[in-house]
C-alpha positions as YAML, in Angstrom:
chain: A
units: angstrom
residues:
- id: 1
  name: MET
  ca: [-15.48, 33.60, 53.33]
- id: 2
  name: ILE
  ca: [-17.03, 32.76, 49.92]
- id: 3
  name: TRP
  ca: [-20.55, 32.77, 48.85]
- id: 4
  name: ALA
  ca: [-21.17, 30.82, 45.37]
- id: 5
  name: SER
  ca: [-24.69, 29.66, 43.56]
- id: 6
  name: GLY
  ca: [-25.86, 27.12, 41.00]
- id: 7
  name: SER
  ca: [-28.86, 25.49, 40.25]
- id: 8
  name: LYS
  ca: [-30.74, 23.22, 42.75]
- id: 9
  name: GLY
  ca: [-30.10, 19.34, 41.92]
- id: 10
  name: SER
  ca: [-33.17, 18.56, 43.03]
- id: 11
  name: ALA
  ca: [-35.07, 21.42, 40.93]
- id: 12
  name: GLY
  ca: [-34.42, 19.37, 37.59]
- id: 13
  name: ALA
  ca: [-33.83, 22.79, 35.33]
- id: 14
  name: PRO
  ca: [-30.98, 21.87, 32.92]
- id: 15
  name: SER
  ca: [-27.63, 23.83, 33.93]
- id: 16
  name: GLU
  ca: [-24.19, 23.42, 33.46]
- id: 17
  name: LEU
  ca: [-23.48, 25.21, 37.41]
- id: 18
  name: ASP
  ca: [-25.67, 23.09, 39.77]
- id: 19
  name: ASP
  ca: [-25.05, 22.71, 43.10]
- id: 20
  name: ALA
  ca: [-22.47, 19.65, 43.32]
- id: 21
  name: THR
  ca: [-20.51, 21.38, 40.47]
- id: 22
  name: VAL
  ca: [-20.28, 24.44, 43.12]
- id: 23
  name: ARG
  ca: [-19.36, 21.97, 46.17]
- id: 24
  name: GLY
  ca: [-16.96, 19.83, 43.93]
- id: 25
  name: ILE
  ca: [-14.80, 23.29, 43.16]
- id: 26
  name: GLY
  ca: [-15.52, 24.80, 46.57]
- id: 27
  name: LEU
  ca: [-13.93, 21.12, 47.79]
- id: 28
  name: GLY
  ca: [-11.22, 21.34, 45.48]
- id: 29
  name: GLY
  ca: [-9.85, 24.45, 46.28]
- id: 30
  name: GLY
  ca: [-8.98, 23.67, 49.76]
- id: 31
  name: ARG
  ca: [-12.40, 25.00, 51.22]
- id: 32
  name: VAL
  ca: [-15.61, 23.15, 53.30]
- id: 33
  name: ASP
  ca: [-18.83, 23.92, 52.77]
- id: 34
  name: VAL
  ca: [-20.67, 25.42, 55.92]
- id: 35
  name: LYS
  ca: [-23.67, 26.73, 54.98]
- id: 36
  name: VAL
  ca: [-26.19, 26.28, 52.45]
- id: 37
  name: CYS
  ca: [-29.34, 28.69, 51.37]
- id: 38
  name: ALA
  ca: [-31.95, 28.60, 49.31]
- id: 39
  name: LEU
  ca: [-32.10, 31.43, 46.64]
- id: 40
  name: THR
  ca: [-34.63, 30.56, 45.14]
- id: 41
  name: ASP
  ca: [-37.09, 27.25, 43.60]
- id: 42
  name: VAL
  ca: [-34.69, 26.30, 41.33]
- id: 43
  name: SER
  ca: [-31.10, 28.01, 42.83]
- id: 44
  name: SER
  ca: [-29.21, 27.65, 46.03]
- id: 45
  name: ALA
  ca: [-26.21, 29.07, 47.44]
- id: 46
  name: LEU
  ca: [-23.53, 27.23, 49.17]
- id: 47
  name: LYS
  ca: [-21.02, 29.16, 52.15]
- id: 48
  name: PHE
  ca: [-17.42, 27.65, 51.91]
- id: 49
  name: MET
  ca: [-15.01, 28.62, 54.25]
- id: 50
  name: ARG
  ca: [-11.23, 27.81, 54.52]
- id: 51
  name: ARG
  ca: [-10.28, 24.05, 56.29]
- id: 52
  name: VAL
  ca: [-9.49, 24.85, 60.31]
- id: 53
  name: ALA
  ca: [-6.33, 23.30, 59.64]
- id: 54
  name: ASP
  ca: [-5.50, 25.82, 57.14]
- id: 55
  name: ARG
  ca: [-6.56, 28.81, 59.24]
- id: 56
  name: GLY
  ca: [-3.66, 30.88, 60.47]
- id: 57
  name: ARG
  ca: [-3.86, 32.12, 64.01]
- id: 58
  name: GLY
  ca: [-4.36, 35.91, 64.68]
...
């Protein structure tokens, strides 16, 4: 499980790392985003996990 944060796209605050960029990096790394959490008025965090098909038994 990984939590990653960035600026909210709706906040309008200039940032190189917004929620769309964070999501793209996570999905590109073979993860899926399963939860979002507001941290402040201008930032949020996404929770990423391995895809079910990629998880081992155990």
